[in-house]
C-alpha positions in Angstrom: 41.1 -2.6 24.2 39.1 -2.4 21.0 37.3 -5.3 20.1 37.2 -7.2 23.5 34.5 -9.5 24.7 32.1 -9.0 27.6 30.5 -12.6 27.5 29.6 -13.1 23.8 29.0 -9.4 22.8 32.0 -7.9 21.3 32.4 -4.5 22.7 32.6 -1.9 19.8 33.4 1.3 21.1 32.4 4.7 20.0 34.6 6.2 17.3 32.2 9.1 16.1 31.3 11.9 18.2 28.6 14.6 17.1 29.0 17.7 19.3 25.8 20.0 18.8 27.2 23.4 19.2 24.4 25.0 18.4 20.8 24.0 18.9 19.2 26.6 17.0 18.9 27.3 13.1 19.0 30.3 10.8 16.8 28.1 8.3 13.3 26.8 8.5 13.2 24.0 6.1 10.1 22.7 5.5 11.1 18.8 5.8 13.5 19.2 8.9 12.7 16.7 11.5 14.3 18.5 14.2 12.1 21.8 14.3 8.8 20.4 12.7 9.0 17.0 14.0 7.5 15.4 17.5 10.3 16.0 19.7 10.9 19.4 20.8 13.7 18.9 23.4 15.7 21.5 21.9 13.5 24.4 22.9 15.0 23.4 26.4 18.7 23.4 25.7 21.0 26.2 25.6 21.5 27.5 22.0 25.5 27.7 22.3 27.2 24.9 24.0 29.2 26.3 27.0 32.7 26.1 27.2 32.4 23.8 30.3 30.5 21.4 28.7 32.8 21.5 25.7 35.9 20.6 27.9 34.2 17.6 30.2 33.1 16.3 26.8 36.5 16.3 25.8 37.5 14.4 28.8 35.0 11.8 28.1 36.2 11.3 24.5 40.1 11.0 25.7 38.5 8.7 28.6 37.1 6.5 26.0 39.8 6.5 23.6 42.6 5.5 26.2 40.0 2.7 27.6 39.7 1.2 24.2 43.2 2.2 22.4 41.3 4.2 19.8 44.0 5.7 17.4 41.6 8.0 15.5 38.2 9.5 16.5 35.9 11.7 14.1 34.3 14.6 15.7 31.2 16.5 14.0 30.4 19.7 15.2 26.8 20.0 14.4 23.6 22.2 15.1 21.2 23.4 14.3 23.4 25.3 12.1 27.1 25.4 13.9 28.3 28.4 11.9 25.7 30.5 13.9 28.7 30.8 16.8 31.3 32.2 14.1 34.5 30.1 13.4 36.4 31.3 16.6 34.3 29.0 19.1 34.7 25.8 16.8 38.4 26.4 17.1 38.5 26.6 21.0 36.3 23.2 20.8 38.6 21.4 18.5 41.8 22.7 20.4 39.9 21.4 23.7 39.4 18.0 22.3 43.1 17.8 20.6 44.6 18.7 23.9 42.6 15.9 26.0 43.4 13.0 23.8 46.0 10.7 24.7 49.2 10.2 23.1 48.7 8.7 19.8 45.1 9.2 19.4 44.4 11.9 16.5 41.0 13.6 15.8 39.4 14.4 12.4 37.1 17.4 12.7 34.1 18.1 10.4 31.3 20.5 10.3 28.3 20.3 8.7 26.5 23.4 7.5 23.5 25.0 5.6 26.3 27.2 3.7 24.6 30.6 4.6 27.1 31.9 6.8 30.3 30.7 4.8 32.6 33.3 3.9 36.1 33.1 2.3 37.6 34.2 5.7 35.8 31.4 7.5 36.6 28.9 5.1 40.4 29.7 5.5 40.2 29.8 9.2 38.7 26.4 9.5 40.7 24.9 6.9 43.8 26.2 8.8 42.8 24.2 11.8 41.9 21.0 9.9 38.3 21.1 9.5 36.4 19.9 6.6 33.1 21.3 5.5 30.0 19.6 4.5 27.3 21.0 2.8 23.5 20.2 3.1 21.8 21.3 -0.2 18.8 19.8 -2.1 20.0 20.1 -5.6 22.2 22.9 -7.6 19.4 25.0 -8.8 17.2 27.7 -6.9 14.0 25.6 -7.6 15.3 22.5 -6.1 15.9 24.3 -2.9 12.6 25.3 -2.7 12.1 24.2 0.7 15.1 25.5 2.2 14.1 28.7 3.4 14.7 31.1 6.4 12.3 32.1 9.0 10.8 34.9 6.9 10.3 32.1 3.9 13.0 33.5 2.1 15.0 31.8 -0.3 18.3 30.5 1.2 19.9 29.5 -2.5 21.8 32.9 -3.4 23.7 32.5 0.2 24.1 28.6 -0.4 24.7 29.1 -3.9 27.9 31.1 -3.3 29.2 28.7 -0.3 28.8 25.9 -3.1 31.0 27.8 -5.3 33.8 28.6 -2.6 33.9 25.2 -1.3 34.3 23.9 -5.1 37.3 25.8 -5.2 38.9 24.4 -2.2 38.8 20.6 -2.7 41.3 20.4 0.5 38.0 21.6 2.8 34.8 20.5 1.0 33.7 17.2 2.4 30.8 16.7 0.3 26.7 17.4 0.0 24.0 15.7 1.9 21.1 16.4 -0.2 17.5 14.8 1.2 15.4 12.9 -1.8 12.3 14.7 -2.8 10.3 12.4 -5.1 8.7 15.0 -6.5 12.1 16.6 -8.1 13.6 15.2 -11.4 16.1 13.2 -10.5 18.1 13.8 -13.5 17.9 17.4 -12.7 19.0 16.7 -9.1 21.8 14.4 -10.2 23.5 16.7 -13.1 23.2 20.1 -11.1 25.0 18.4 -7.9 27.5 16.9 -10.2 27.9 20.4 -11.5 29.3 21.3 -8.0 32.0 19.1 -8.6 31.9 18.0 -4.7 33.9 14.7 -3.9 30.9 13.1 -2.3 27.4 13.2 -2.4 24.7 11.5 -0.3 21.4 11.0 -0.6 19.4 10.7 2.4 15.9 9.2 2.4 13.2 11.2 4.3 13.1 10.4 8.2 9.9 8.6 8.4 8.4 5.6 9.7 5.0 3.4 9.7 3.3 5.8 12.1 4.5 9.3 10.6 4.9 7.7 6.3 7.1 9.1 3.8 5.8 12.0 1.8 4.6 9.5 -1.0 1.9 8.5 1.1 0.6 11.7 1.4 0.7 12.9 -2.1 -1.7 10.5 -3.6 0.5 7.7 -4.2 0.1 4.1 -3.1 2.7 2.4 -1.1 2.5 -1.5 -0.3 0.6 -2.1 3.2 3.4 -4.5 4.1 6.8 -4.2 3.5 8.0 -6.3 0.3 4.7 -6.7 -1.2 4.0 -5.8 -4.9 3.3 -2.1 -5.1 4.8 1.2 -6.2 8.4 2.0 -5.0 8.7 5.8 -5.8 11.7 6.1 -3.7 13.4 3.1 -5.0 12.7 4.2 -8.7 13.8 7.6 -8.2 17.3 6.5 -6.8 17.5 3.6 -9.4 17.4 6.6 -11.8 20.1 8.4 -10.4 22.2 5.1 -9.9 21.9 4.7 -13.8 23.1 8.3 -14.5 25.9 7.9 -12.2 27.0 4.3 -12.9 27.5 5.4 -16.6 28.3 9.1 -16.4 32.2 8.4 -15.8 34.1 9.9 -13.1 32.5 12.2 -10.8 31.5 12.4 -7.1 31.4 9.5 -4.7 27.7 8.8 -3.7 27.6 7.1 -0.7 24.3 5.0 -0.6 25.5 3.4 -4.0 29.0 2.7 -3.0 28.1 1.2 0.0 25.3 -1.2 -1.3 28.4 -2.1 -3.9 30.4 -3.0 -1.2 28.2 -5.1 0.5 27.1 -6.9 -2.5 31.0 -7.7 -2.8 31.2 -8.4 0.8 32.6 -5.6 2.4 31.3 -4.1 5.6 29.1 -1.1 5.7 30.1 2.3 7.4 26.7 4.1 7.4 23.5 3.3 9.2 21.2 3.5 6.0 22.2 0.1 5.2 24.3 -3.1 6.4 25.0 -4.7 9.7 27.9 -3.0 11.0 27.5 -2.0 14.6 26.6 2.0 15.2 29.8 3.6 16.4 28.3 7.2 16.9 26.9 9.0 19.6 25.6 12.9 20.1 26.3 15.0 22.9 23.7 18.0 22.9 24.5 21.7 24.3 23.5 20.7 27.8 26.0 17.6 27.7 23.1 15.0 27.1 24.1 12.2 25.6 21.9 11.0 23.0 21.6 8.4 20.1 21.4 9.7 16.7 19.2 12.4 15.8 17.2 10.6 13.2 15.5 8.7 16.2 13.8 12.0 16.9 11.7 11.8 14.0 10.0 8.9 15.7 8.6 10.3 19.1 9.6 12.8 21.7 12.5 11.4 23.9 13.3 8.7 21.3 17.1 9.6 21.1 17.3 10.0 24.8 19.4 8.0 26.9 19.0 9.7 30.5 22.9 10.1 30.5 25.1 13.2 30.6 28.6 13.9 30.2 28.8 15.2 33.6 28.0 11.9 35.7 28.4 9.1 32.9 31.0 7.7 30.9 31.0 7.0 27.2 31.4 3.2 28.2 28.0 3.5 30.4 26.2 4.8 27.1 27.7 1.8 25.3 25.5 -0.5 27.7 22.5 1.6 27.3 19.5 -0.6 25.9 18.8 1.5 22.9 22.8 1.6 21.9 22.6 -2.1 22.3 19.8 -2.9 20.0 21.7 -0.9 17.3 24.7 -2.8 17.5 22.9 -6.2 17.7 23.0 -6.7 13.7 20.5 -9.5 12.4 19.7 -10.4 15.7 17.7 -7.1 16.4 16.0 -7.5 13.1 12.1 -8.2 12.5 11.8 -11.9 11.7 10.7 -10.7 8.2 14.1 -9.3 7.5 15.9 -12.1 9.3 14.8 -14.4 6.7 15.4 -12.0 3.7 17.9 -12.8 1.0 18.9 -9.0 0.8 19.4 -8.8 4.8 23.0 -8.6 4.9 23.0 -5.6 2.2 19.9 -4.2 3.4 20.3 -4.2 7.0 16.8 -3.6 7.7 17.6 0.0 6.6 17.7 3.0 9.2 17.1 2.2 12.7 14.3 5.4 12.5 12.5 4.0 9.5 11.4 1.0 11.2 9.3 2.5 14.2 5.4 1.8 14.5 3.9 3.1 17.4 1.3 0.3 17.5 3.3 -2.9 16.7 6.9 -3.6 17.8 8.3 -0.1 18.3 11.4 -0.4 16.2 11.6 -4.2 15.4 9.5 -3.9 12.0 11.2 -3.8 8.6 11.8 -0.4 7.3 8.9 1.8 6.1 11.3 1.9 2.9 11.7 -1.7 2.8 10.4 -2.0 -0.7 12.1 0.9 -2.1 15.5 -0.5 -0.7 14.7 -3.8 -2.2 14.2 -2.1 -5.2 17.5 -0.3 -5.2 19.6 -3.2 -3.9 18.3 -5.4 -6.8 18.8 -2.9 -9.5 22.5 -2.2 -8.4 23.2 -6.0 -8.2 22.2 -6.5 -11.9 24.0 -3.5 -13.0 27.2 -4.9 -11.2 26.5 -8.9 -12.4 26.1 -7.3 -15.9 29.5 -5.6 -15.7 31.4 -8.4 -14.1 30.0 -10.6 -16.8 31.2 -8.2 -19.6 34.6 -7.8 -18.2 34.7 -11.8 -17.7 33.8 -12.1 -21.4 36.4 -9.5 -22.4 38.9 -11.2 -20.7 38.0 -14.5 -22.1 38.6 -12.7 -25.6 42.1 -11.8 -25.3 
């Protein structure tokens, strides 16, 4: 059952399954770590997932749910661009998984799309099947999306802006927006333009980078501390602090995941994101050839970093739980660098995203995040704003 223990280590089952339904994309975003990064395994994989692989994956999910007594699982159909197949195969994949699940276990389905292929008919079809749709976007203006171009270098904005309008009118379907931080963009413009699209949630993602392949800030003539945590400029932290203040002071608006996660952690709640906190990883990836992999972000480190050597035809998801890479990402504080374990912010920061800790010449992933100083800047800023709000409310209560 869920939560049983093997020796001293609690077994935390997978609850989120990312299924790659298409390994190609109709965009060529300049910062994409999948198609421009060091891991090129996508080239050898089927462009579209075969039906037999979906059926076997469905059986593995059902097996895992039955073994651990899961009442609910999350299924994210991903790519590449998942809508390159059209909505029909997505419906078939969802039907296969639902049919395989044991009684008493339900599945929540999501699709993460670049939006260029969304039509009213596609939205209606997926909505009727219970899907929620997430949109990848860098802001709410053409200029902010200049990095999101097709293979001919043409802007994706006309098609994506149409998709954003369609989803804004369908709050029952719209899951939210993923936005990769670009520190050359005005944070206020990004915040205000995304807010105007009225998404239920925005998730700001730090660009996938590490000590061997540093963030763009280091290649744009800006200095960063040579050792995390030392005094130095924190361009990503500063950018996110500006957005936080606009969001905090702006009244009702979309939930911003990284901010609500940090606020929750400061208040003693567990995290539900790999970006911060020490909660164990509960997600795995099944690629179009049936390979069982760790999260895609690891592909930004080196060729094969996400690989496990397992596949759905020969291995169970419990075998994936025992894989050293998966275990390392479930080890919490014990799996962090010594500097992180001794840090006052460790319960909130959690060492940052696992992929961002990689250093080829020293310790592999047993390092602080390359964004360590930025995360410290953001967490301390949010803590200060929270403390001020609590003090203000306490003072008002005492006056009454």
